[in-house]
N, C-alpha and C positions, 0 to 999 in steps of 0.2 A: 722372478720365477712366474710364468704365466698360469692362469688357471685351468685351461684346456690343453689337451694333448691334441697334436695335428697329425694328420696322414696324408700321404700321397705316393703316387707311382712316381719314381724318381728317374726311371729310364724311358726311352722314347716309346710312344704308342705304336708299336710295330711288332711283328713276329720275330724272334730272335732266341738265342740259346738260353739267356737268362734276364728275368727282370727283377727289379729291385723296388720293394714298397718300404717306405721309410716311416717311422712313427717317432714324434718328438713331444717330450712333455713330462710332467711328473708321474702321469699314469702308465707310461710307455711299457714298463717292464710288467706291470699287472695286465696290461691288454696282452701282451706276448704270453703270458702264463695261461691265459684263456684260449689261446688259438694255436699253440705250437706244442707238440708232443715229442720231446727229445728222444731219440734213439738209445741214448746212454741212460746212465743212472742219475746224472746230475739234473736237478730240477730247474726250471726255468728261472726262479727267484733266487738261485744259487749260482747262476751263470758267472763265469769270471769276465770282467770287461775285455773288449777287443779281440774275443775268441769265437771262432765259427763253430757252431754246434749243428750237426745234422738232425734231421727229424721230419716229422709229418706237420704240415701246415694245415690246420682245420679252417678250410675257406668257407664261403657263404654257399653251401649246398654241395661242396665236394672236398675232397682232400688231396693235396698235392706233396710230394716229398721234396725237400729243400734245405736250406740253411738259415740259422737265426745268429745274429750277433749283436751283443749289447755294448753300448758305449755310456759309460757313467759319467754324470754331471760332476765337476765342470769341464772334465776333458773330452768333450766332444765338439762337433762341428757348431751346434747351435749353443752350446752351454748348458744343455739341459740333458736329462736323460734320453737317450735315442736308442731305438731298436731298429734293425733292418732285417727284412725278410727277403731271402733270395730264392726266388722260385723258378719254374720253367718259364720261357719267355713268350708263351701265347699271350695275347691280348686279353682273352677271357679269362685265363688263369690269374693274370696280375690284378684284373678288376675284382675278381672274386676274392683275393687275399686283402685288397683295399676294403671292400664291402664289409669283410668280417672285422677289421681292424675298427671301422666306423660304428658296426654293430656292438662291438665291445666297449665303446666309450670314447673313441677320438672323432674328431670331425674334419672334413675335408680341408686341407690346406688352401690357402689363397695364393695366388701368383707371389713368387719370392719370399714367401712366409717364413721358410726355414732359414733362408740367409738373413731375413730381417730380424729374427730373433737372435741369430748370431750377432748382428750389429748391435741391438738393443741390449744385449748381455755382454758387450764389450770383446767379444771374440775377433773382431775385425772393423776396420774403420770404414766410413761411407765410401771413400774412394777405392778402398780394396774390394768391396762388393761391386762396385762398378767396373773394375778390372776383370773381375770373374765372369760378369757377363759379356764384356768384350770378348774374352777368349773363347766362351761358349759360341758367340754370334760370329766369330773372325771368319773373313773370307780369304784372308792371306797370311802368310807367315809373318810379316811386319805387324798386322793387327794381333796375333797371338803374343809376339813380343811385347808388343805395347801394353797388352791387358796383363800380361805377367808382371810387368814392372809395377802397374797399379796394385795388383794383387799382392805382391810382395812388400807392400807398404812403403815403397821407395819415394813416391811422392809425399805420401803422408809424413814421413820422416822428415823430408826437406822442409815441408810447410811447418811443422811443429817446432823445428829449429828456429826458423823465422818467427814463429810465433813467441816462442821463449825469450828471443831478443827484444821484442816489443814489450813483452810483459817485464822484463828488467828495467826498461825505460819507464814504464808507466810505475813501477814500484818506486823508482828514484824520484819522479815527478810527485807522486802522492806524499813521500816523506818530506819533500820541501812544502808542500801545500798544508799538510795536516800538522806537521811539527815544526813550525818556523822557529821557535824558541829553543829548540834542542840543538845541541852541537853537532849538527850534520850539515855537511858540505852542501851548498846550493847548487842547482844544476847548472853545469857549464853551458851555456847556449852554443858556443862554437862546436863543443864536443857532441852536443845533442844533434846539431845539424849533420855533422859527418856520419855519426852512427844511423840516423834515419836515411841518409843518402846511401849509405851501403846496403841497407835493408831495402830501400827502393829498387836499387839496381838488381838486386838478387830476385825481387818479384818480377820485375820488368823483364829480366831474362827468361824466367819461367813463362811469362805470357807471351813472349816473343816466340818460344818455341811451337806454339799452337799453329804455325803456318805449315810446319812439317808434319805436326800431330794430324791437322785436318787432311792432309794428303794420305796419311796411314788409313784414316777412316773412310774417306770417300774414294780414294784412288786418285790417281793423276789422269785429268782430262787431256788427251793427247791428239791434235787436230793434224790430219794428213791432208796438205793443201798443195795447189800448183795448177799449172795449165792443164788442158784436156790431154790425154795420151801421154803422160809422162811416166805413167807407172804407179801412180798412187794406190790403186786398187790391188794391183800386183804385189805392191810392198805390203798393204794390210794382210793380203792373203799369206804371203811369206813370213810376217811377224807371228801370225795366228798359228801357221802351220797347217791350215786347211783353207779350202775356198769358201770364203764368205761373201765376197763381193764379186760382181760379174765384170770379167776382163773382155774388152773388144777393142779393136782398132778404131771403131767409130766414136768420133768426139762426141762429148755429151751423154755417154752411157750411164754415168752416175749422176742421178738428178737429185736424190735425197740423201742425207747422211746414212752411212752404213756403219755399224758399231761391232766392235769385239773387244776382248779384255784378254790381256796377257800379265804374266808375273815376272818381273825382273828384280832379282835380289830381295825376294820376299815381298815386294811392293806391287800393287795392282796398277797397271796402266790401262785406262779405257780409251781405246783407240776409235777415232771417229774419222772415217774416209768420206771426205766432202765433194761435192761438184766441182768438175774442172772450171777454173776462172778464166773467163774471156769476156771480150766485150758483145760479139755478136751472138745471141743466143735466142731461142724461140721462148714463148711466154712461160711454159713449164720449167725449161732449164733455168731461166732468169730467177725463179722463185728459189730453185735449188742453189744457185749461186748467192743469192742473198742470205740463204740459210748458212752456207759455207763461210762467208765473211763473218757473221755473228759468232759462229762456232769458233773461228779463229781469235777473235777478240777475246773472248771468255776463257779460252784454253789455258791450261798450265804449262803445255809444251807444244810447240809448233813444228811439225815435220814439213818442210818446205822443199818439195820434190821437184827437181828440173832436169832437163836434158840439154845438151848444148851449152851456150853461154848463158852466164848468170844475168838474171834481171831482178831488180829489187821486188819485194813482195808488198803490194799495194796496201797501205793502211798499218804496216808495221815497221817501226824504226829498226834500222840496220844494228842498233846496239841492243835491241830487246834481248834480255837474258833467256827468253823462253824459246828463241829461235834456233833451229838447226838446219842448215843449208846443205841439202843432200843431191849430189850428182849421180843420178841413175844410169843404169845401162853401161856400166864400166866395162861388161863383157864384150860390148860392141867397140866402145872406144875407150881404152884404158887410161889414157892421159887425163888427169883431173884438172879442169879450168880453174883459174883464180876465184877467190871468194868463196868457195865451197867449204864446208866444215868436215865433210867426209864423202867418200866416193864409194858407192855400193852397186850390186846388180840384184834386184829383186827376183830375177829370173833364175840366175844360179845360186843366190844366196850368198855371195861374196861378200864380206866385210859386214854382215848382218849382225854378228857377235860385237863387232866393235860398235856397230850403231846403237846396240842394247846398252852398252857400257856408257857411250856418249849421253844416251837418254838419262841414265841413271845419274850421271854428275850434273846434268843440266838441272834435272828435276829437284834433286836434294843436296846437291854440293858433293864434293869429294870425300867428305866425312861420312856420308851416308846418313840413314836415320839413326839419330841418337836416342839412348834409351831414357833420357830425361825428358823426352817430349810430352807436352800437355795434349792429349787427344779428346777430351772432353770439352764440349762448349761450354757446360756448366762451370767447369774448373777455370776457363779462360776468363768468363765474365766475372767471377769471383776475384780472380787475380787483377783483372782491370780496375774493380771497384777498390781493392787494396791500394793500387797505384794511385788512384784518384786521391784516397784520402791521405796517404803519404805525402803526396805533392801539396796537398793543402795544409798538412801539418809543418812541412819544411818551409813554405812560404810564410807561415805566421810566425816563425821564429823570431824574436825580437820584437814582433809587432803587437801580439796578442799575449795575455797572461798565459801562464803554464796549464792552467785548468782548462782553458779553450783548446790549446794544443792537444792535450790529453784525449779529447773527444775524438779528434781526427784520428789519432793513434788507436785508440779503441776501436773505432770503425774498422780500421784497416784489419786490426787482429781479428774482429768478428767475421769480417767477409773471408778471411783465410779459413775460420773455422767452419765454414760452410763447406770446404772440401774435405776436411776430415771428418765431418758430421758432429762436431762439439757444439755448433751453433746453428745447425740446419734445422729448419722448422719442418712441422709435420707434412707440409704440402710438398717440400723438397724431397724428404724420405719416401713418401708414398709414390712420387713420380719415379724415383730410382728403381724402387723394388717392382713397379708393376710392368718394368721391361723383363723380368724374369719369368720362366715358365712355372708351372704349379709345383713340380717336383723339386724346385731348387730354391 
């Protein structure tokens, strides 16, 4: 239990129907009794938990009519006594309620302090807290789903299961080291190698999902490229559903990258329309072409737009998994030449739905974005360290004593604990909660 009670406005700082001011700590109910006058006969100190009571909120300099609800420890979000005031949504009103709570003994909460107290009081794991902020900051459906997976403790449960297996192995090794004279079976090195190998593959599989997880967080960079006047800008506009790029019959109209974003199957695709690729160009256009080539090389997906016969894209291998060969203007010439992956018309919209489906398959595979994806770079780095420690432990079997091997196993366990928060240091914890807003 923390010594001080904290308070903050938990709703967005804007005009709205209702604003919520939250107070958490051992004095929460006492503070509420000083600033809330119930409409009914029940006194604040006698409030039943989890029930809304109407009444007057005695603010700093004025009174507002609203609601008050009490959540008793430990059955609250923070694990402490929590009181919420639901007032009218004017910004000045909400600030007045907050000011009154601070006047009566609370202090202004820091960024993420409510959720940090919930973590420190054992109400949720560190990964779950990160999932919560990912949901709040989500810019796509896929980000919401990935954040919800973290918040629901699915990654934490998987990691704790792996940690439990490592703990069992460490316990067996400790028994061999500490009690050699006891009638305890010695550690079977072959079995140890198999068990650690299975754990290593599980950790490596989790780390391997970060490729998809990164796409969830950052979106998929999708470069539209090809020769001048093949319809790249028209395709960008068609996919976006509005005119973003200038469309002109003049070659070299697009000289710099033009960007826009769309969502396909809940995932964000960051489209980049690049300058037309050709050998003869003036100085300004040549700079645009150079930028286009760099964009293509770094893109997650390449939409190579052509008309007429197919010519390979310079600098990109034909078997590059990122490449989608698009034959445009099928409204003029319906027959699709060989070597193209799809035939479309950016002008009429023909087959654009099929193109979107193909983009999705190319970007994330036919199985789509899995729920088990690791989306946080911090988690990925911890998993990679666990993998290295496990590799070291496995390679040491038979060559080094068990106590040396156990050091690497312990390092792997500790690295995994940084994900759940069991072994996370203060710097890691502070960094995580600094991402939160004040009211959360």
